[in-house]
Phi, psi and omega in degrees: 000123181268124179230159176302160181301330178234062187291156166295156178286004177223157181266320184240159166230137187238143178287344174202164177302124183252122185307315183304310182291323176291324189289321179268359180060039174291140184293117185206149172240155180250133180226101181297344181286349182291336187275127179196160180056031176077016183234135168258157182203158167242111182235160180302141184289344178270357183097162175117220183289159189215162163257124193240152173203159183287138178298334179201123176278337177052045175222196179260129179295138185236166173273127185224174177224135178226152180282132181289189177303332182277352177082002183229324179289122178283124181246119172293131172220158182228110184192170172286135185239124182280119179302155179313313194292330177282320178302315186301314180294327182289317180288339178297335175285349180264359181108187184266183173092009181269140177217151172287135183239338184205126186273152172240130193236163172267193185284347173263014180065019173277134182293130182252333182176188182219155162274141182242150172224140181263163180298334177274012177095352179291152182236138176243128178252134184276019179210163182267117181304324176304319172302318184294313178301312183290329181288342176273309177306312188272000182061017178298341178303330184297321179287332182284316185283316185256351181094148184293324176301316175293321179298320183289324178296311182301318182293323175298318185288327182294320175297320172302315179302310185287348172282323184270338186309311181306339181270350182264135177303150180305317177301321177294321183298310181304310181301318184293315183298319185291315177296315181290334181291333177292329177278325173304324182300335186276358177305132187269331176211141352288147182294157177226144012270003180222133167236118187258003194306314187290323176291323173305313182295313174308312182299318176305307181292325175291323180297316180299317173301318178300319176297321178295313187291330187073020180198160177309143179270122177277143177210170174267121185303151188297331191233149182282162169059036175070006176295140189274331178205181179230141182240117183234129180259132172218155180225141165250127185257111188275313193227167181302326183290330174291317174300330178281343188253016189280342181306306181298332176288321177297318182292323177297319176294309178303319180300331182260003175072030183241157174229159182220172180254135182243116176272110187252154182260115184297319191243032179244329182206161189286126177244115186280128179300321182295328179287324174298317180297326180296312181298318183294319179298332178267011169099008178275164179238149173249130171240173177254132183247061188077181179264311190234351189054046181245011174074022186237001183298320176256032178291321181205159174301320180302312184291322176301313185291325180295321183270350182299319179303317180299315182290321181292327178297316173298309182306318182294320179294321184271346183079026183270141181240354187237155185227145168223122183290133175302144183058014178055036171289142184202156180215120182301317185285338178266336179309316178296350179284343186294323175085018177262166176294317178214161174237151176223045183263002189239121169294160166287314169210132177198103180284345192267346173294154173300331171257088185280164183129218187142161183276353173070022175228155174244024172228153186292163175201167182266145159231101192055237181275357179269138169273133177257127179249103192289138178277115187250354175250142183295144179295149183302316179300316175302311185295310190263333180261315183278313173273350176052052174276158186264334181219195183265019181310309185304318178298314178298312180302312179297320183291322178294320175300310180300325179294319182295321182264010176068035189256186175264120173258101180247122185250149179232111176237165185232127177297338175303325177258336174295352176289345173289118184300325181301317174289326180290320173303316176302312179298317180297322178290325175298307176311308180307323183301329188232006177309317180268007186277104185289346182282341187271138165273109177266096189239162166285161172296328181290329179292321178293324182290313178305317173297314180302320179292314177297323175294319180293329177279008179238162185216169181259143174227144170275123178245178191307318188259007180136193177283145182224148177274123184242128183125189184300337179267010187296322184282336184240348176284164185230138171274125177248156178237126174275113192275340190285159179214154189242000000 
């Protein structure tokens, strides 16, 4: 990488903190004075071309489609899109030489707006890239695509289902879930078992920044100590029979030299604190799985605040720092109220849960002060009971995909179901497939969360021989380079 003899210690300067740059820890400083004429920007610290976008689109967010970095892959996105006629007036204040280079369309291939490029290499986006990212992480795309009324209806029906579920015989519950799964499987977004839209969008943005920089874009790699991906084992214990059946699962993991996290329900069955201490001493982790496992912890803010003291009391006794909501119920605005170090209640993509959807990413991210660790492998109950699959193939294929893409492979199984020898053998074969994979960081959820915080607290600086990590991730982090350009 060729740099000036006395280069600046950062690569870009931004008019405001930009989610993409902060997320990847791309070297950037903030200078609010760069924002003017209704345009935000990220420009080279040495001056020259820039990435621009409107400070405010003042419209309605829409479901749109954009071509990815390769110019062929269609990437779904959800954001307010500035029409060309408005963008043209805005760019006129920036001088001549602008031309449309890529269209943004709706589902019927109608043009909504365009990406523009200037003769000096600058690029204008007719949308706020932060909005695109946040609408995926928060799952706000569901309200944009289906409308707030439809989303509220789904949430209402889910609440009713969990209130009447205890009254339904177990075979009836399973029958209903299987019938509903046929409808859920038709979901077009997010796709299952893999939805790549957000990472395709990341690639496009990084390629544009690479074109502006004229060199590979440096960032802090996702995983410590040169690991390519992360493999995290978790379990949710739903009933007393599940808590009584954990030993075969423990022994299976010990035999493969692996450890896992166990999410327990404080007030549904008796949890012996001595047993918890034994597990922790043996390298396992304990998390909190709601208070009663009745699907109501996140039913309302009032219910959540009423139940938090009980959950925090259990967390203090068990040394738990993580939370997973029963049945993966979640609300983006309320999750930070939990007060845990991390949450793992959101899948990357899962149409089969009562609350279908997903955050569309296979990497951790922040929701205010909380770390969100996405669940990226289909749950055992869904795989074997609802979808009636026969083996671990779906787990292995998704894990191998995530290994290739440098993602977090987090699995959630239940000792309540692993009492079935067929399921336990499948889980054992999955463990055996990756137990010797040295490219995987086999970590506990709390370790991943702690690392992500160290990474977020670090930055890159240019020293004489290249980019270096400065901060708490310096000793274990790796500087990576995005080589593509657009």
